[in-house]
mmCIF file of the C-alpha atoms, coordinates in Angstrom:
data_MODEL
# 
_entry.id   MODEL 
# 
loop_
_atom_site.group_PDB 
_atom_site.id 
_atom_site.type_symbol 
_atom_site.label_atom_id 
_atom_site.label_alt_id 
_atom_site.label_comp_id 
_atom_site.label_asym_id 
_atom_site.label_entity_id 
_atom_site.label_seq_id 
_atom_site.pdbx_PDB_ins_code 
_atom_site.Cartn_x 
_atom_site.Cartn_y 
_atom_site.Cartn_z 
_atom_site.occupancy 
_atom_site.B_iso_or_equiv 
_atom_site.pdbx_formal_charge 
_atom_site.auth_seq_id 
_atom_site.auth_comp_id 
_atom_site.auth_asym_id 
_atom_site.auth_atom_id 
_atom_site.pdbx_PDB_model_num 
ATOM 1  C CA . UNK A 1 1  ? 132.164 -61.780 -51.959 1.00 0.00 ? 1  UNK A CA 1 
ATOM 2  C CA . UNK A 1 2  ? 132.955 -58.299 -50.639 1.00 0.00 ? 2  UNK A CA 1 
ATOM 3  C CA . UNK A 1 3  ? 131.528 -55.016 -51.996 1.00 0.00 ? 3  UNK A CA 1 
ATOM 4  C CA . UNK A 1 4  ? 134.511 -54.378 -54.278 1.00 0.00 ? 4  UNK A CA 1 
ATOM 5  C CA . UNK A 1 5  ? 134.302 -57.846 -55.792 1.00 0.00 ? 5  UNK A CA 1 
ATOM 6  C CA . UNK A 1 6  ? 130.575 -57.422 -56.401 1.00 0.00 ? 6  UNK A CA 1 
ATOM 7  C CA . UNK A 1 7  ? 131.240 -54.017 -57.985 1.00 0.00 ? 7  UNK A CA 1 
ATOM 8  C CA . UNK A 1 8  ? 133.789 -55.525 -60.380 1.00 0.00 ? 8  UNK A CA 1 
ATOM 9  C CA . UNK A 1 9  ? 131.522 -58.395 -61.391 1.00 0.00 ? 9  UNK A CA 1 
ATOM 10 C CA . UNK A 1 10 ? 128.400 -56.230 -61.792 1.00 0.00 ? 10 UNK A CA 1 
ATOM 11 C CA . UNK A 1 11 ? 130.293 -53.717 -63.934 1.00 0.00 ? 11 UNK A CA 1 
ATOM 12 C CA . UNK A 1 12 ? 131.752 -56.407 -66.205 1.00 0.00 ? 12 UNK A CA 1 
ATOM 13 C CA . UNK A 1 13 ? 128.346 -58.079 -66.591 1.00 0.00 ? 13 UNK A CA 1 
ATOM 14 C CA . UNK A 1 14 ? 126.491 -54.813 -67.246 1.00 0.00 ? 14 UNK A CA 1 
ATOM 15 C CA . UNK A 1 15 ? 128.948 -53.462 -69.820 1.00 0.00 ? 15 UNK A CA 1 
ATOM 16 C CA . UNK A 1 16 ? 130.616 -56.434 -71.474 1.00 0.00 ? 16 UNK A CA 1 
ATOM 17 C CA . UNK A 1 17 ? 133.999 -54.813 -70.825 1.00 0.00 ? 17 UNK A CA 1 
ATOM 18 C CA . UNK A 1 18 ? 137.221 -56.744 -70.543 1.00 0.00 ? 18 UNK A CA 1 
ATOM 19 C CA . UNK A 1 19 ? 139.027 -56.510 -67.195 1.00 0.00 ? 19 UNK A CA 1 
ATOM 20 C CA . UNK A 1 20 ? 141.829 -54.502 -68.841 1.00 0.00 ? 20 UNK A CA 1 
ATOM 21 C CA . UNK A 1 21 ? 139.241 -52.003 -70.127 1.00 0.00 ? 21 UNK A CA 1 
ATOM 22 C CA . UNK A 1 22 ? 137.575 -51.751 -66.730 1.00 0.00 ? 22 UNK A CA 1 
ATOM 23 C CA . UNK A 1 23 ? 140.714 -51.040 -64.715 1.00 0.00 ? 23 UNK A CA 1 
ATOM 24 C CA . UNK A 1 24 ? 141.789 -48.321 -67.154 1.00 0.00 ? 24 UNK A CA 1 
ATOM 25 C CA . UNK A 1 25 ? 138.727 -46.104 -66.617 1.00 0.00 ? 25 UNK A CA 1 
ATOM 26 C CA . UNK A 1 26 ? 139.543 -42.642 -65.315 1.00 0.00 ? 26 UNK A CA 1 
ATOM 27 C CA . UNK A 1 27 ? 136.869 -40.508 -63.682 1.00 0.00 ? 27 UNK A CA 1 
ATOM 28 C CA . UNK A 1 28 ? 137.350 -38.040 -66.544 1.00 0.00 ? 28 UNK A CA 1 
ATOM 29 C CA . UNK A 1 29 ? 136.142 -40.797 -68.926 1.00 0.00 ? 29 UNK A CA 1 
ATOM 30 C CA . UNK A 1 30 ? 132.723 -40.765 -67.209 1.00 0.00 ? 30 UNK A CA 1 
ATOM 31 C CA . UNK A 1 31 ? 129.947 -38.378 -68.267 1.00 0.00 ? 31 UNK A CA 1 
ATOM 32 C CA . UNK A 1 32 ? 126.666 -38.204 -66.330 1.00 0.00 ? 32 UNK A CA 1 
ATOM 33 C CA . UNK A 1 33 ? 123.523 -37.385 -68.319 1.00 0.00 ? 33 UNK A CA 1 
ATOM 34 C CA . UNK A 1 34 ? 120.665 -39.263 -66.671 1.00 0.00 ? 34 UNK A CA 1 
ATOM 35 C CA . UNK A 1 35 ? 122.743 -42.387 -67.001 1.00 0.00 ? 35 UNK A CA 1 
ATOM 36 C CA . UNK A 1 36 ? 126.527 -42.479 -67.077 1.00 0.00 ? 36 UNK A CA 1 
ATOM 37 C CA . UNK A 1 37 ? 128.376 -42.847 -70.364 1.00 0.00 ? 37 UNK A CA 1 
ATOM 38 C CA . UNK A 1 38 ? 131.907 -44.178 -70.005 1.00 0.00 ? 38 UNK A CA 1 
ATOM 39 C CA . UNK A 1 39 ? 134.535 -44.186 -72.717 1.00 0.00 ? 39 UNK A CA 1 
ATOM 40 C CA . UNK A 1 40 ? 136.705 -47.300 -72.510 1.00 0.00 ? 40 UNK A CA 1 
ATOM 41 C CA . UNK A 1 41 ? 139.797 -48.094 -74.536 1.00 0.00 ? 41 UNK A CA 1 
ATOM 42 C CA . UNK A 1 42 ? 140.076 -51.673 -75.680 1.00 0.00 ? 42 UNK A CA 1 
ATOM 43 C CA . UNK A 1 43 ? 142.240 -53.869 -77.849 1.00 0.00 ? 43 UNK A CA 1 
ATOM 44 C CA . UNK A 1 44 ? 144.101 -52.069 -80.570 1.00 0.00 ? 44 UNK A CA 1 
ATOM 45 C CA . UNK A 1 45 ? 143.632 -48.774 -78.682 1.00 0.00 ? 45 UNK A CA 1 
ATOM 46 C CA . UNK A 1 46 ? 140.047 -48.570 -79.971 1.00 0.00 ? 46 UNK A CA 1 
ATOM 47 C CA . UNK A 1 47 ? 137.706 -46.435 -77.901 1.00 0.00 ? 47 UNK A CA 1 
ATOM 48 C CA . UNK A 1 48 ? 134.045 -47.244 -77.373 1.00 0.00 ? 48 UNK A CA 1 
ATOM 49 C CA . UNK A 1 49 ? 131.299 -46.086 -75.052 1.00 0.00 ? 49 UNK A CA 1 
ATOM 50 C CA . UNK A 1 50 ? 129.339 -48.094 -72.517 1.00 0.00 ? 50 UNK A CA 1 
ATOM 51 C CA . UNK A 1 51 ? 126.485 -46.977 -70.282 1.00 0.00 ? 51 UNK A CA 1 
ATOM 52 C CA . UNK A 1 52 ? 125.494 -47.769 -66.725 1.00 0.00 ? 52 UNK A CA 1 
ATOM 53 C CA . UNK A 1 53 ? 122.705 -46.380 -64.525 1.00 0.00 ? 53 UNK A CA 1 
ATOM 54 C CA . UNK A 1 54 ? 123.714 -43.312 -62.516 1.00 0.00 ? 54 UNK A CA 1 
ATOM 55 C CA . UNK A 1 55 ? 122.733 -45.062 -59.256 1.00 0.00 ? 55 UNK A CA 1 
ATOM 56 C CA . UNK A 1 56 ? 125.203 -47.882 -60.007 1.00 0.00 ? 56 UNK A CA 1 
ATOM 57 C CA . UNK A 1 57 ? 127.908 -45.339 -60.856 1.00 0.00 ? 57 UNK A CA 1 
ATOM 58 C CA . UNK A 1 58 ? 127.361 -43.611 -57.489 1.00 0.00 ? 58 UNK A CA 1 
ATOM 59 C CA . UNK A 1 59 ? 127.606 -46.994 -55.720 1.00 0.00 ? 59 UNK A CA 1 
ATOM 60 C CA . UNK A 1 60 ? 130.953 -47.596 -57.448 1.00 0.00 ? 60 UNK A CA 1 
ATOM 61 C CA . UNK A 1 61 ? 132.190 -44.130 -56.450 1.00 0.00 ? 61 UNK A CA 1 
ATOM 62 C CA . UNK A 1 62 ? 131.312 -44.795 -52.804 1.00 0.00 ? 62 UNK A CA 1 
ATOM 63 C CA . UNK A 1 63 ? 132.742 -48.329 -52.807 1.00 0.00 ? 63 UNK A CA 1 
ATOM 64 C CA . UNK A 1 64 ? 136.052 -47.499 -54.495 1.00 0.00 ? 64 UNK A CA 1 
ATOM 65 C CA . UNK A 1 65 ? 136.440 -43.828 -53.499 1.00 0.00 ? 65 UNK A CA 1 
ATOM 66 C CA . UNK A 1 66 ? 138.916 -43.073 -56.249 1.00 0.00 ? 66 UNK A CA 1 
ATOM 67 C CA . UNK A 1 67 ? 140.287 -39.644 -56.991 1.00 0.00 ? 67 UNK A CA 1 
ATOM 68 C CA . UNK A 1 68 ? 141.682 -40.484 -60.454 1.00 0.00 ? 68 UNK A CA 1 
ATOM 69 C CA . UNK A 1 69 ? 140.444 -43.951 -61.408 1.00 0.00 ? 69 UNK A CA 1 
ATOM 70 C CA . UNK A 1 70 ? 136.902 -45.318 -61.175 1.00 0.00 ? 70 UNK A CA 1 
ATOM 71 C CA . UNK A 1 71 ? 138.196 -48.609 -59.747 1.00 0.00 ? 71 UNK A CA 1 
ATOM 72 C CA . UNK A 1 72 ? 140.909 -47.308 -57.396 1.00 0.00 ? 72 UNK A CA 1 
ATOM 73 C CA . UNK A 1 73 ? 141.892 -49.693 -54.652 1.00 0.00 ? 73 UNK A CA 1 
ATOM 74 C CA . UNK A 1 74 ? 144.441 -47.632 -52.730 1.00 0.00 ? 74 UNK A CA 1 
ATOM 75 C CA . UNK A 1 75 ? 147.137 -50.247 -53.282 1.00 0.00 ? 75 UNK A CA 1 
ATOM 76 C CA . UNK A 1 76 ? 150.040 -50.255 -55.674 1.00 0.00 ? 76 UNK A CA 1 
ATOM 77 C CA . UNK A 1 77 ? 150.828 -53.148 -58.006 1.00 0.00 ? 77 UNK A CA 1 
ATOM 78 C CA . UNK A 1 78 ? 153.162 -54.727 -55.434 1.00 0.00 ? 78 UNK A CA 1 
ATOM 79 C CA . UNK A 1 79 ? 150.387 -54.656 -52.800 1.00 0.00 ? 79 UNK A CA 1 
ATOM 80 C CA . UNK A 1 80 ? 151.803 -51.852 -50.664 1.00 0.00 ? 80 UNK A CA 1 
ATOM 81 C CA . UNK A 1 81 ? 149.872 -48.681 -49.828 1.00 0.00 ? 81 UNK A CA 1 
# 
């Protein structure tokens, strides 16, 4: 599995998020305070907070390199750049 795949799986395991919650995380939803608190929006538009270690958050930032989304891949829905 590549680094991005590992990042996805580790995040889902650590937070209990659904995939749809994970891919909707904007960088503005993330607040660092020793660990990183992330507000995710789930089913029924209900918001909740999850936490991950700051080191893991920095790994995700390096791996995905997003400017808007935490899990940015640089590809559009149709697979083009």
